[in-house]
C-alpha positions as CSV (number, residue, x, y, z in Angstrom):
1,M,-0.3,0.1,-0.1
2,T,1.3,3.4,-1.6
3,G,0.1,6.9,-0.5
4,E,-1.5,8.8,2.7
5,L,-2.7,6.2,5.2
6,S,-5.6,7.4,6.8
7,R,-9.1,6.2,8.4
8,A,-12.4,6.3,6.4
9,T,-14.8,8.7,6.2
10,D,-17.4,7.4,4.6
11,I,-18.7,4.2,3.6
12,A,-16.8,4.1,0.2
13,G,-13.6,4.0,2.4
14,V,-14.6,1.1,4.9
15,H,-15.5,-0.8,1.9
16,A,-11.9,-0.3,1.0
17,R,-9.7,-0.3,3.2
18,N,-11.9,-3.5,5.2
19,G,-10.9,-5.4,1.6
20,R,-7.1,-5.2,2.0
21,L,-7.1,-5.9,5.3
22,F,-6.7,-9.5,5.0
23,T,-6.1,-11.3,1.7
24,A,-7.7,-14.0,0.0
25,E,-5.1,-16.5,-0.4
26,S,-4.6,-15.6,3.4
27,R,-8.4,-17.0,3.6
28,E,-8.2,-19.9,1.3
29,A,-5.4,-21.0,3.3
30,G,-7.2,-21.1,6.3
31,N,-10.1,-22.4,4.6
32,A,-7.6,-25.7,3.4
33,Y,-6.8,-26.3,7.3
34,R,-6.7,-29.6,8.3
35,A,-8.0,-29.9,11.0
36,N,-7.4,-32.8,13.0
37,P,-10.9,-34.9,14.9
38,D,-9.8,-33.0,18.7
39,D,-9.2,-29.7,17.2
40,V,-11.6,-27.1,18.9
41,I,-12.6,-24.1,15.8
42,I,-14.6,-21.2,17.5
43,A,-17.0,-20.2,14.6
44,T,-19.3,-17.2,15.0
45,Y,-20.6,-14.1,12.5
46,P,-18.2,-10.9,13.5
47,K,-19.6,-9.5,17.1
48,C,-21.2,-12.6,18.5
49,G,-19.0,-12.9,21.2
50,T,-16.2,-14.6,19.6
51,T,-13.3,-13.0,22.0
52,L,-15.2,-14.2,24.8
53,M,-15.0,-17.9,24.1
54,Q,-11.8,-17.6,22.7
55,Q,-10.6,-16.9,26.3
56,I,-13.3,-18.9,27.6
57,A,-11.9,-22.4,25.6
58,H,-8.1,-20.9,26.6
59,G,-8.2,-20.7,30.1
60,L,-9.7,-23.6,30.3
61,R,-7.1,-25.2,28.4
62,T,-4.4,-24.0,30.3
63,R,-6.0,-23.1,34.0
64,G,-5.9,-19.6,33.5
65,D,-2.9,-18.9,31.6
66,M,-2.5,-15.3,30.5
67,D,1.3,-15.0,29.1
68,F,0.2,-13.5,26.0
69,G,0.1,-10.1,24.2
70,E,-3.3,-11.2,22.4
71,I,-5.3,-14.0,22.5
72,T,-5.1,-14.3,18.9
73,E,-1.9,-15.4,19.2
74,V,-2.9,-18.2,21.4
75,V,-6.0,-18.9,19.5
76,P,-4.9,-18.1,16.3
77,W,-7.6,-16.6,13.9
78,L,-7.3,-19.6,10.3
79,E,-8.7,-16.7,7.8
80,T,-5.7,-14.2,9.2
81,S,-3.2,-17.1,9.5
82,L,-1.0,-16.6,6.3
83,D,-0.7,-13.2,6.1
84,M,0.1,-12.9,10.1
85,G,3.0,-15.5,9.9
86,V,1.4,-17.9,11.5
87,D,2.1,-21.6,11.6
88,V,-1.8,-23.4,12.1
89,Y,-0.3,-26.6,12.4
90,A,2.4,-25.6,14.9
91,E,1.7,-26.9,18.1
92,Q,-0.1,-24.3,20.3
93,K,0.4,-24.2,24.6
94,A,-2.4,-26.8,25.1
95,W,-4.6,-29.5,24.1
96,P,-7.0,-28.7,22.3
97,K,-5.9,-26.5,19.6
98,T,-7.8,-24.0,19.0
99,F,-8.8,-21.5,16.4
100,K,-11.4,-19.2,15.5
101,S,-13.4,-18.5,12.1
102,H,-15.7,-16.0,10.7
103,Q,-16.6,-18.5,8.0
104,S,-19.7,-20.3,6.9
105,W,-20.3,-23.6,7.0
106,E,-20.0,-24.2,3.1
107,E,-15.9,-22.7,3.7
108,V,-14.6,-23.3,7.0
109,P,-12.4,-26.9,7.4
110,K,-14.7,-30.0,8.3
111,G,-12.9,-32.6,10.5
112,A,-13.0,-30.4,13.5
113,R,-15.2,-29.9,16.7
114,Y,-16.6,-26.7,16.6
115,I,-18.4,-24.3,19.5
116,Y,-20.8,-22.0,17.0
117,V,-22.0,-18.7,18.8
118,I,-25.6,-16.5,17.6
119,R,-26.3,-13.1,19.2
120,D,-29.4,-11.0,18.6
121,P,-28.2,-9.5,14.6
122,K,-29.4,-6.2,15.8
123,D,-27.1,-6.2,19.0
124,A,-23.8,-7.5,16.7
125,A,-24.4,-4.7,14.1
126,V,-24.7,-2.2,16.6
127,S,-21.5,-4.0,18.7
128,F,-19.2,-4.1,14.8
129,Y,-19.8,0.3,14.4
130,H,-18.5,0.6,17.8
131,F,-15.8,-2.3,17.2
132,Y,-15.1,0.0,13.5
133,D,-15.1,3.6,15.1
134,G,-12.0,5.0,15.7
135,W,-9.9,2.3,13.4
136,V,-11.3,1.6,9.9
137,F,-13.1,4.9,10.3
138,E,-12.6,8.5,11.7
139,P,-14.4,8.2,15.7
140,G,-17.7,9.7,14.6
141,S,-17.3,10.9,11.0
142,I,-20.4,7.9,10.6
143,D,-23.2,7.5,12.3
144,L,-24.6,4.2,13.4
145,D,-27.4,4.1,11.0
146,T,-25.3,4.6,7.8
147,F,-23.2,1.9,9.0
148,I,-25.7,-0.4,9.8
149,E,-27.8,0.4,6.6
150,E,-25.0,0.3,4.1
151,F,-22.5,-1.8,5.4
152,V,-23.7,-4.4,8.3
153,L,-26.9,-5.1,6.1
154,K,-25.1,-5.0,2.4
155,G,-22.4,-7.3,4.0
156,T,-19.1,-7.8,4.8
157,R,-16.4,-9.8,3.4
158,S,-17.9,-12.5,6.0
159,G,-20.9,-12.1,4.2
160,R,-24.7,-11.5,5.7
161,Y,-25.7,-12.8,9.2
162,A,-28.8,-14.8,7.9
163,A,-26.7,-16.5,5.6
164,H,-23.8,-17.2,8.1
165,L,-26.6,-18.7,10.5
166,T,-28.7,-20.9,8.7
167,S,-25.5,-22.1,6.4
168,W,-24.7,-23.6,10.5
169,W,-28.2,-24.5,11.6
170,H,-28.4,-28.2,10.6
171,K,-25.0,-28.0,12.8
172,R,-27.0,-27.9,16.5
173,N,-27.7,-31.4,17.4
174,D,-24.5,-33.0,16.0
175,A,-22.2,-34.4,18.0
176,D,-19.4,-32.8,17.3
177,T,-21.0,-28.4,17.4
178,L,-21.8,-26.8,20.4
179,M,-23.8,-24.0,19.3
180,L,-24.8,-21.2,21.8
181,C,-26.4,-17.9,22.1
182,F,-24.5,-14.9,23.3
183,E,-26.9,-13.8,26.0
184,D,-26.5,-17.2,27.7
185,I,-23.0,-17.2,28.1
186,T,-23.0,-13.3,29.3
187,R,-25.8,-14.4,31.6
188,N,-24.3,-17.7,33.2
189,L,-19.9,-17.6,32.5
190,A,-20.1,-20.4,35.3
191,A,-22.7,-23.1,33.1
192,T,-21.2,-21.9,29.8
193,A,-17.7,-23.0,31.4
194,E,-19.0,-26.0,32.7
195,L,-20.7,-26.7,29.0
196,V,-17.1,-25.9,27.3
197,C,-14.6,-27.7,29.4
198,R,-16.5,-31.1,28.7
199,F,-17.0,-30.0,25.4
200,M,-13.2,-30.3,24.7
201,G,-12.7,-33.1,26.8
202,L,-11.3,-31.3,29.6
203,E,-12.3,-32.6,33.3
204,P,-14.3,-30.2,34.6
205,D,-12.7,-29.4,38.0
206,A,-13.7,-27.0,40.4
207,E,-10.3,-25.2,39.9
208,R,-10.8,-25.2,36.3
209,L,-13.8,-23.9,36.0
210,A,-13.1,-21.3,38.7
211,I,-10.6,-20.0,37.2
212,A,-12.3,-20.0,33.6
213,T,-15.0,-18.0,35.0
214,H,-13.1,-15.1,36.7
215,Q,-11.1,-14.6,33.5
216,S,-13.9,-14.7,30.9
217,S,-15.8,-11.6,33.4
218,I,-16.3,-8.2,32.1
219,D,-14.5,-6.7,34.4
220,F,-11.5,-9.0,34.2
221,M,-11.4,-8.1,30.6
222,R,-11.7,-4.5,30.5
223,A,-8.5,-5.0,33.0
224,H,-6.5,-6.5,30.6
225,K,-8.4,-5.0,27.6
226,T,-4.6,-5.3,25.7
227,K,-5.1,-8.6,25.4
228,Y,-8.4,-8.2,23.5
229,D,-7.8,-5.6,20.9
230,D,-6.5,-7.4,17.4
231,H,-2.9,-5.2,18.3
232,P,-0.8,-7.7,16.3
233,I,-3.6,-7.5,13.1
234,R,-3.2,-3.7,13.3
235,L,0.9,-3.7,13.4
236,A,0.8,-6.1,10.7
237,R,-2.1,-5.4,8.4
238,N,-3.4,-1.4,8.9
239,V,-0.9,-0.3,6.7
240,Y,-1.6,-2.5,3.9
241,A,-5.1,-1.4,4.2
242,G,-4.0,1.8,4.1
243,L,-4.5,2.5,7.9
244,P,-2.3,5.0,9.9
245,S,-0.3,2.3,12.0
246,D,-1.9,3.1,15.7
247,A,-5.2,3.4,14.4
248,S,-7.3,1.1,17.0
249,S,-10.2,-0.3,18.6
250,S,-11.1,-2.8,21.6
251,K,-13.3,-6.1,21.2
252,V,-14.1,-5.4,24.2
253,R,-16.7,-2.6,25.7
254,E,-19.6,-3.6,27.2
255,G,-20.4,-7.1,27.4
256,A,-24.2,-6.1,27.4
257,T,-27.5,-6.7,25.6
258,G,-30.2,-4.7,24.1
259,G,-26.9,-2.4,22.5
260,H,-30.1,-2.1,19.6
261,R,-32.0,0.1,21.0
262,E,-29.5,2.6,19.3
263,M,-30.5,2.1,16.1
264,R,-33.7,4.0,13.6
265,A,-36.8,2.4,14.4
266,D,-37.1,1.7,10.5
267,L,-34.1,-0.2,10.5
268,L,-34.9,-3.0,13.1
269,A,-37.9,-3.1,11.3
270,R,-35.2,-4.3,8.0
271,F,-33.5,-6.5,10.5
272,D,-37.2,-8.3,11.5
273,A,-38.1,-8.4,7.8
274,I,-34.3,-10.2,7.1
275,W,-35.3,-12.8,9.6
276,T,-39.2,-13.4,8.0
277,D,-38.5,-14.0,5.1
278,E,-34.8,-15.4,5.7
279,I,-34.0,-17.4,9.3
280,A,-37.9,-18.0,10.0
281,P,-38.3,-20.5,7.0
282,K,-34.5,-22.3,7.7
283,T,-34.8,-22.5,11.3
284,G,-38.8,-22.8,12.1
285,H,-38.2,-19.7,14.5
286,A,-40.3,-16.0,13.5
287,D,-37.8,-14.3,16.0
288,Y,-34.3,-14.5,17.8
289,A,-36.1,-15.0,20.8
290,S,-37.4,-18.6,19.8
291,L,-34.1,-19.5,18.2
292,R,-32.9,-19.2,21.7
293,S,-34.9,-21.1,23.4
294,E,-34.3,-24.2,21.4
295,L,-30.7,-23.8,21.9
296,R,-30.6,-22.8,26.2
297,R,-28.8,-24.9,28.0
298,F,-29.1,-24.0,31.9
């Protein structure tokens, strides 16, 4: 990338910079990863609880290791690994090897075990806005509703939420897949930790569960927020994307639900229409609350 480095100030600029953050070659290499049957891939649509689940899984398998600069150093993001110079076949700090991915079922490497986290799409969209505000575009230069209408609803590089969710839905009862809702995870971290621990094939003793529960709390993660801010990716890829090297953001903000109350009413209605037209026919659930009720495990 040559020329002046700057954050975007409009949606066209967001698309231009977002499209250069990672290469197609890296994405394809991530998709081609040859998984082992005991590997765990944390699969989500963006801003649906990926970082939180990375922290839970890593805390469980290591009994609380925090000796890392950023969580993707120990739980790599498959699609970015080639760009980041990460050898996905190398040994990791602990068993089982664990990765993150934002790929649909059609694209994600097959043969692993999968933790698929779902979130209210309206809240995910608001979280996406705050994540890019100050990193990919100048703080406040694009308003929330414009970003959601022009960037999220029209599809990011990870595709549209509805297509992503419905591609995974058939896996919900498979033994190799644990499907959870973000809202239930944050409501009961202790129960989540035990469920994830058993799914990963680890012994759910009290000490292990207590450490992982404590270290995945919003207060703990905020206190260690630089470990969850994607800074290795920013340092490696910002300039290639045309962004200043110090442009940054945080993936730990509120850990709350209901952020969509910030959104314009007609956009909320569009999310509802997408659910009715694209998600309900394939899941049998008329809304997110109904879908969540099927997946609730505690």
